[in-house]
C-alpha positions, 0 to 999 in steps of 0.5 A: 545293258545286260544281255538277257540272252544269257539268262537261264532258269533251273526249275527244281521238281524232284521233291516227294512232298511228303508234308502234303500227304495224302494229296502228295504221294511218292509216285505223284508228288505235289508239283505234278498236281493241280492243287487249286483247281486252276487247270495247271499243275504247280510245275506247269504254273512255274514253267509258265511263270518263268517263260515270261522271264527267260527264253523257254529254250533256256529253261531246264527242269531238275527232277528224280529219274522216277518223275521224268515221264511225268515232267515230259507229259506235263511239259510236252514242249520241253526236250528230254535233253533239258530234263536233268534227272538225278538217281537219288535225292541229294538236296539242292546244292548238288542239283544247283552245282550240276546246273551251273556246270551245264549252263557254263558249258552252254554259255560262260556268261550265263546268269541263272535262277533256281526256282522251286516248283511248289510256290504260290506267287500272287503278283506275276508282274512284280515277280517278273520285274524282280527276277529280271532285276535280280538276273541283271544284278548277278550278271554284273556282280560276283555275288549270290542273291536270294529273294526276300519277302517281308514276314507277315507272321512268325512262321517257324517253317521258313528261313529268315535272312537278316539284312545289313547295308544296302548295295544298290536298289533293293539289294542288301548284304546278308548279315545272318541266315537262320533256317526254321527258327522256333516260333519265339525267335521267328516272332522276334525276327519279324518284330525287329524289321531286320529279317526277311523270309527266304523264298528259296529263289537263288540267283548267281552267275555261273562263273562265280558260283562254280568258283565258290562251290570248288572252294567251299565244297569241292565234293559237290563238284567231284567228277563233273569236270571230268565230263567236259569231253562228253559231247551230249547231255545224254552222256553227261547224265549217264555219268551223273547216274553213276557218281551222283549218289556219292555227293553229300546231302546238302541244301543250298542254304546250309551249303552256301548261305549260312555264314558265307561272304558275298551273299545278298538279298533283294527285298521283293514284294510279289506276294509269296507262299511256300505251299509245302505244308498244310499249315503254310497253305492255311496261312497263305489262302483266303479264309471265310468268316470263321477262318476256314480255308476250303480249297476247291471243295464242296462242304456243309459246315457248322460251328467250324473254325480255323480249319483247312479242307481239301476234298476230291471233286464230287465229294461233299464234306459235312462237318460240324464242331471242328476247330483247327484241323486238317481234313484232306481226302485223296484216293485211298486215304482220309486225313483228319488231324490238328493243323498245328504241328501237322508236318511232324504228325504227317511224317509220323503217320506216313512212316507208320502207314509204310510199316504196316501196309508197305507203299499202298497208302504213301 
């Protein structure tokens, strides 16, 4: 029987969430927002969910130094020593490398899961079962494991994992990994039945992961081993503040999944959506009879189809004759734009707003 006392979790909560502007702002990004009116922010929901999988004292949060106070306010039971604050964004590979280094020092037998803080999980019990099954698997195998969900639509904003032979249970070897294909390829992938969405949930034991990082991307582990003589997390973090900016900007998908040996995927069925974009939210959420998604908002709508609406509490939206649009208002910004290709449009709007008005609206 695998010892669950050696299970750890890293919650990744450092992103700026620009694609969900104007609700997600640089000073208060989406992971710190109660987006769906549940009474808990996305970060809090992630922490609650993972507390059912691993011991709460084994949960760590990775974030940017600018968000440490937000993390501490929203997770008051999380000690500051378990908040791993980065001085600059360097994507997920350096973050996970640092976590693997920390977990290795705490428990050389550790197995851990890295979890994004901005996901929608529909079946919490199935999620818990899959996470525990995955942690047990990587505890006993020197493999990298990602969790896959069967595609329900040709979504070009997700990564796609092609499965190969089955190893055991629901775990399969990965044949190929394709990050964000165009819509035609996404449709081909979905129709083939061989591809699964990459959920961004990444599992490994610390020993094999550190060996893989050291072999494939030694720059990601540069300087970390030099901190072994430091006695406290605070001293280690001070060292990180100095050296982290020299790390490469590298995602775990690009760094370790694409073209790597020893990567596998578990077929999962817990119901999942990446809510990093307005279009992704639209696809994931329940719709009214006209295909509109109204998120915790008061509206009067006529002749409206296939829109996504998110308004502040106490605001009534009266909308007529709109099709395929986003209507989102937060504080000093009202966004009305086509839902299709909204991520590219929003990136353009945010850049223009910053050029014209500084950081006032971003």
